[in-house]
C-alpha positions in Angstrom: -20.7 -21.8 5.1 -21.7 -22.7 1.6 -20.0 -24.5 -0.6 -19.9 -21.7 -2.9 -18.0 -19.8 -0.8 -13.9 -19.4 -1.5 -12.5 -20.3 2.8 -9.6 -17.3 3.7 -7.0 -19.8 3.8 -7.5 -20.4 0.1 -7.4 -17.1 -1.1 -4.5 -15.3 -3.5 -3.1 -13.3 -0.3 -1.7 -9.9 -1.3 -0.5 -7.3 1.1 0.4 -3.5 0.4 3.1 -2.2 2.2 4.3 1.4 2.3 4.8 4.2 4.8 2.2 5.9 6.2 0.2 8.4 4.4 0.9 6.8 0.9 -2.2 6.2 -0.1 -2.4 2.3 0.7 -6.1 2.1 1.8 -7.2 4.3 -1.5 -5.0 1.6 -3.8 -7.1 -1.0 -2.2 -10.2 1.2 -2.6 -9.3 1.5 -6.6 -8.5 -2.1 -7.0 -11.4 -3.5 -6.0 -13.6 -1.0 -7.0 -15.5 -0.4 -3.2 -14.8 1.0 -0.2 -13.2 -1.6 1.5 -10.3 0.2 3.3 -10.8 3.5 5.6 -9.0 6.0 4.0 -8.0 9.9 5.7 -5.5 12.5 5.3 -4.1 11.5 9.0 -0.7 9.5 8.6 -1.1 5.8 10.4 -5.0 6.0 10.2 -3.9 2.0 9.4 -2.9 0.5 12.6 -2.8 -3.1 12.8 -3.3 -5.4 9.2 -6.8 -5.7 8.6 -7.9 -8.6 5.8 -10.6 -8.1 3.3 -11.8 -11.1 1.3 -12.3 -9.5 -1.8 -13.3 -10.9 -5.3 -10.5 -9.1 -8.4 -11.9 -8.8 -11.7 -9.4 -10.7 -13.8 -7.9 -12.3 -11.0 -11.1 -13.8 -8.7 -11.1 -14.4 -5.1 -8.6 -12.5 -3.0 -7.9 -11.3 0.8 -6.2 -8.1 0.6 -4.1 -6.9 3.5 -4.1 -3.5 4.6 -0.7 -2.8 6.6 0.3 0.1 8.9 3.0 2.3 7.7 6.4 0.4 8.3 8.1 4.4 9.0 5.2 4.3 12.3 7.2 5.6 15.1 7.7 5.2 18.9 7.0 2.2 20.9 3.3 1.4 19.4 4.8 2.0 15.9 7.5 -0.3 16.5 4.6 -3.0 17.5 2.6 -2.0 14.5 5.9 -2.6 11.9 6.4 -6.1 14.1 3.0 -7.0 13.2 3.2 -5.7 9.6 6.5 -8.2 9.4 4.7 -10.9 10.0 2.4 -10.6 6.8 5.3 -11.8 5.1 4.8 -14.8 6.0 1.3 -15.2 4.4 1.9 -13.1 1.4 1.6 -14.3 -2.0 1.7 -11.3 -4.2 3.4 -8.1 -2.2 2.6 -4.4 -3.6 5.1 -2.1 -2.5 3.7 2.1 -2.3 5.8 4.6 -3.3 4.0 8.6 -2.8 7.8 10.5 -3.3 11.1 10.6 -4.0 12.4 9.3 -0.8 12.8 5.8 -2.1 15.1 3.9 0.6 12.8 2.2 2.8 10.3 1.3 0.2 13.0 -0.8 -1.5 14.8 -2.2 1.5 12.0 -3.9 2.0 11.3 -4.8 -1.8 14.1 -6.4 -1.5 13.2 -8.5 1.9 10.0 -10.0 0.1 12.4 -10.6 -2.9 14.5 -13.1 -0.6 11.6 -14.4 0.1 10.6 -15.1 -3.3 7.7 -13.0 -3.2 6.7 -11.3 -6.0 7.0 -7.2 -6.2 4.4 -5.4 -7.7 5.9 -1.6 -7.1 3.6 1.5 -7.6 4.2 5.1 -7.4 1.0 6.8 -6.2 -0.1 10.0 -6.3 0.7 10.8 -9.5 -2.0 13.5 -10.2 -0.5 15.5 -7.3 3.7 14.6 -8.0 5.0 17.0 -10.8 8.1 14.7 -11.2 6.5 10.8 -10.9 7.7 9.9 -14.5 11.7 10.6 -13.2 10.6 8.8 -9.6 9.0 6.1 -11.8 12.4 5.5 -13.6 14.8 5.6 -10.2 12.1 3.1 -8.8 12.4 0.6 -11.8 16.6 1.4 -11.5 17.0 0.4 -8.1 14.7 -2.7 -7.8 14.8 -4.2 -11.4 11.6 -4.2 -12.0 8.8 -2.2 -14.3 6.8 0.2 -12.0 3.0 1.4 -12.7 2.4 4.8 -12.0 -1.4 4.7 -10.7 -4.0 7.8 -8.8 -5.9 5.8 -6.5 -7.6 9.1 -6.6 -8.5 9.0 -10.2 -7.8 5.5 -11.0 -5.3 6.5 -13.5 -3.0 3.0 -13.5 -5.5 1.0 -11.6 -5.8 -1.1 -14.6 -2.5 -1.8 -15.1 -1.5 -2.8 -12.0 -4.2 -5.4 -11.8 -3.0 -6.9 -15.5 0.6 -6.7 -13.7 -0.8 -8.6 -10.8 -2.4 -11.5 -12.6 1.0 -12.0 -14.3 2.8 -12.1 -10.6 0.6 -14.6 -9.8 2.2 -17.9 -8.6 0.7 -20.9 -10.0 1.3 -22.6 -6.9 -0.1 -20.3 -4.4 -2.6 -23.2 -4.2 -3.0 -26.5 -5.1 -5.6 -27.5 -7.9 -7.0 -30.2 -6.6 -6.8 -32.0 -2.8 -7.2 -35.3 -3.8 -3.9 -34.7 -6.7 -3.6 -38.1 -8.4 -5.1 -39.8 -5.6 -8.7 -40.0 -7.2 -9.3 -40.0 -10.5 -12.4 -40.0 -12.9 -15.4 -42.6 -11.8 -13.4 -44.1 -8.6 -15.4 -45.3 -5.8 -14.2 -43.1 -2.8 -15.7 -44.1 0.9 -15.1 -41.2 3.6 -15.2 -42.2 7.2 -15.9 -38.7 9.2 -16.5 -39.2 12.9 -19.2 -36.8 14.1 -18.1 -36.2 17.6 -17.6 -33.6 19.9 -14.9 -31.9 17.8 -17.7 -31.9 14.5 -19.5 -28.4 14.8 -23.3 -29.3 15.3 -25.4 -29.5 11.7 -22.0 -28.6 9.7 -18.9 -30.4 8.4 -15.5 -29.2 9.0 -13.5 -27.7 6.4 -11.3 -30.6 4.9 -14.4 -32.7 4.7 -16.1 -30.1 2.5 -13.5 -29.0 0.8 -12.4 -33.0 0.1 -16.2 -33.5 -0.7 -16.0 -30.8 -3.3 -13.1 -31.9 -4.9 -13.9 -35.7 -5.2 -17.9 -34.3 -6.7 -15.3 -32.3 -9.5 -13.3 -34.9 -10.4 -17.0 -37.6 -11.2 -16.3 -39.8 -8.2 -18.1 -41.7 -6.7 -19.0 -40.4 -3.2 -19.7 -42.5 0.0 -19.6 -40.2 3.1 -20.5 -42.8 6.6 -19.4 -42.3 10.4 -16.8 -44.9 12.1 -19.4 -47.0 13.5 -21.4 -47.3 9.7 -18.0 -48.8 8.4 -17.9 -52.4 8.0 -21.9 -51.6 7.0 -21.2 -49.7 4.0 -18.5 -51.7 2.8 -20.8 -54.3 2.5 -23.6 -52.5 0.7 -20.8 -51.5 -1.8 -21.0 -54.0 -4.9 -17.0 -53.7 -4.9 -14.1 -52.2 -2.8 -13.6 -48.6 -2.8 -10.6 -47.5 -5.2 -9.6 -45.4 -1.5 -10.7 -44.2 1.8 -10.5 -41.2 3.2 -10.4 -40.9 7.1 -10.3 -38.5 10.1 -6.6 -39.2 11.4 -7.8 -40.3 14.9 -9.4 -43.4 14.0 -6.8 -44.2 11.4 -5.9 -47.6 12.9 -9.6 -48.9 13.1 -10.2 -47.7 9.4 -6.8 -49.5 8.7 -7.5 -52.7 10.5 -10.9 -52.9 8.9 -10.4 -51.8 5.0 -10.2 -54.3 2.0 -6.6 -55.3 1.0 -7.4 -53.8 -2.3 -8.1 -50.1 -1.0 -5.7 -47.4 -0.7 -6.1 -45.2 2.4 -5.0 -41.6 3.8 -6.7 -39.0 5.7 -8.1 -36.1 5.5 -5.4 -34.3 7.1 -2.9 -35.6 5.6 -4.8 -34.7 2.3 -4.5 -31.0 3.8 -0.6 -31.1 4.6 0.0 -32.4 1.1 -1.8 -29.4 -0.3 -0.6 -26.6 2.1 2.8 -27.6 2.9 5.6 -30.2 2.1 4.2 -33.9 2.7 7.9 -35.5 2.1 9.4 -32.9 4.9 6.2 -34.1 7.4 7.1 -37.9 6.5 10.4 -37.4 7.4 9.9 -35.5 10.1 7.5 -38.3 11.7 10.5 -40.8 11.8 11.9 -38.9 14.5 9.2 -40.1 16.6 11.2 -43.0 17.6 14.3 -40.9 18.1 11.9 -39.1 21.2 12.9 -40.2 25.0 11.5 -38.5 28.1 13.6 -35.8 27.8 12.9 -35.1 24.4 10.6 -31.3 24.4 7.7 -31.6 21.5 5.4 -28.5 20.0 2.0 -28.9 18.9 0.9 -26.3 16.5 -2.8 -25.8 15.6 -4.1 -23.4 13.4 -7.7 -23.0 14.9 -8.1 -21.2 18.9 -11.2 -22.8 19.4 -11.4 -23.4 23.5 -10.0 -26.8 24.4 -12.3 -29.9 24.2 -12.9 -33.4 25.7 -10.3 -35.7 23.5 -9.2 -32.8 21.5 -6.5 -34.4 19.0 -4.1 -31.8 19.2 -4.7 -31.0 23.2 -5.4 -34.4 24.6 -5.3 -37.2 21.4 -1.7 -36.9 20.6 -0.3 -36.0 23.6 -1.6 -38.7 25.3 -0.2 -41.2 23.0 2.9 -39.6 22.7 3.7 -40.0 26.6 1.9 -43.9 26.4 4.6 -44.7 23.5 8.0 -42.6 25.1 7.2 -42.1 28.7 4.5 -39.7 30.8 7.5 -37.1 31.8 7.9 -36.2 27.7 7.6 -32.3 28.0 4.4 -30.8 24.9 4.1 -26.9 24.7 0.8 -26.0 22.5 0.8 -23.0 20.6 -2.7 -22.0 18.4 -3.6 -19.3 16.3 -1.0 -17.2 15.3 1.5 -18.1 18.2 4.7 -19.8 16.8 7.8 -18.9 18.4 10.5 -17.4 16.7 13.2 -19.9 18.6 12.6 -23.3 17.8 15.7 -25.0 18.8 14.9 -26.2 22.0 12.0 -28.2 20.9 13.2 -31.9 19.0 10.6 -32.5 16.9 7.2 -30.0 15.4 3.7 -31.6 15.1 1.0 -29.6 13.0 -2.2 -29.6 12.3 -3.6 -30.0 8.4 -3.3 -26.1 8.2 -6.8 -25.8 6.3 -7.1 -22.0 8.1 -3.7 -21.0 6.8 -2.7 -20.1 3.3 -0.1 -22.5 1.3 2.6 -19.5 1.7 2.1 -19.3 5.4 2.3 -23.0 6.0 5.4 -23.3 3.9 7.0 -20.0 5.9 6.6 -22.3 9.5 8.2 -25.6 7.9 11.5 -23.3 6.3 11.7 -21.5 10.3 11.9 -25.2 11.4 14.4 -26.0 8.8 16.3 -22.8 9.2 16.6 -24.0 12.9 17.4 -27.7 12.2 14.3 -28.8 14.0 12.1 -31.5 12.3 8.2 -31.4 11.6 5.2 -33.2 11.1 1.7 -33.1 10.7 -1.1 -34.4 12.8 -2.4 -36.9 10.1 1.3 -38.5 9.2 2.4 -38.4 12.8 -0.7 -40.9 14.4 0.0 -42.9 11.1 3.1 -43.8 12.0 2.1 -43.9 15.4 -0.4 -46.4 14.6 2.6 -48.1 13.0 0.6 -47.7 9.3 2.4 -44.7 8.3 4.4 -46.7 5.4 1.0 -48.3 4.1 -1.3 -45.2 3.9 -0.9 -43.3 0.5 0.7 -39.3 1.1 0.5 -37.6 -2.5 
C-alpha cells in the first residue's frame, strides 16, 4: 500500500439503509458517478453488506456501504437483516432511502440510528415515477424532524443536494486530525523503535508505523527509525536526546530502560487507541489488571484476522505475561475480526488491539457495549505498559 492511499479504517463510512428494491444500489451509483453497485429490478439483489471504497467530490475518501433490505423475509432474510443491523456500529452517516408512502419501517430504523447519535439523511427516491412525492416528502420530514431530499437515482435529480447534505452532516471528529496529536510539534526530534520480527510483513511496514511516519512528516518533525537492536546506537548518534520516542508495545520495558530521562515515551498501539477510541477509558481499564485472579476471565479482541504467528502479541505474548502475573489457570478467550460477543458479562476484562483496521465509530461502539455491561476494557499498548510497571511513565495523549 502506498503512502497516498487512504486506508478503509480512515474513510468516512456512509451506510445506505432501506427496503428491498427502494433503489439503494442505484443511489450509490448516482452519488459516486460510477457503476459501483450491482442494480436489478429484482427485490433483494443485495444480500450481504457490500463495502465500496470511493472518492466522493466534496466529501473525500469514503466507505460506501450498501445493505440488504431491512424488510427481507424468511430465515435467510432474517440473517441478512441482522447483518444490516451490524453495519450500524460502523456508520458515521446513515442514508435512509424511502421509495413510497409506507414509511413506518424506515422511520423505525431512523430512530434507532438517531438514538446512537448517527446523523441521518432522509432521501425519497424514485421521484421520476412517484406522482405524490411532494406530500410524501413532507410526511417524512414531519415524522423524522429532518429535511427530506427528493431524488431520482435514475435521472440524477436531487443528487447534488444530497451530497451537500452529506457534507454538512459529516462529524467533525469521525477521525482525529493527527495521530500524534499534541505529543509532537514542528521541529521535534522523534525516534521510532520498530522491531522487524515475524509479525512484520516482508518488505513493508505495518499500518500504524506508516501512518505515524506520515503524521510526523506532515508536522515537519525530524524522524529517525530504528529496530530494537539499534536503539542504543541511534541514541549515541543523535546530537541531543529525542523529544519523543514511539515504540512497539511489545518492547516497551526494554526501550524504557534505555531511553534518556528527558525523552517522553509512548507506543504505536497507544497512539492508535487514542485516535480510534477513548484512551482514558483504556487507562482506567488497565488498572483492573491488579484485581485479576486465576478465577477471572479475560477477552482479547484483535481487529486483524491473520493466521496465528509464533510469538503473536495478542495470542501468545499478552496471555503469557498475564498468566505469569495472575496464575496459569487464568481463563483467556481470543476473538478476531468482526467476531465480538454480544454478551460480555462473563468477562472481568477486555483487552483490545489498537484497532487500526477499524474506523473510530466501530471501536467506540465496542467500548460503549463494554461499558453498558459493566466490563472494563483496555488496549494492547496500555495493558503492556501496566504489566511492565510503566503505565504512569508513558504518554497517553
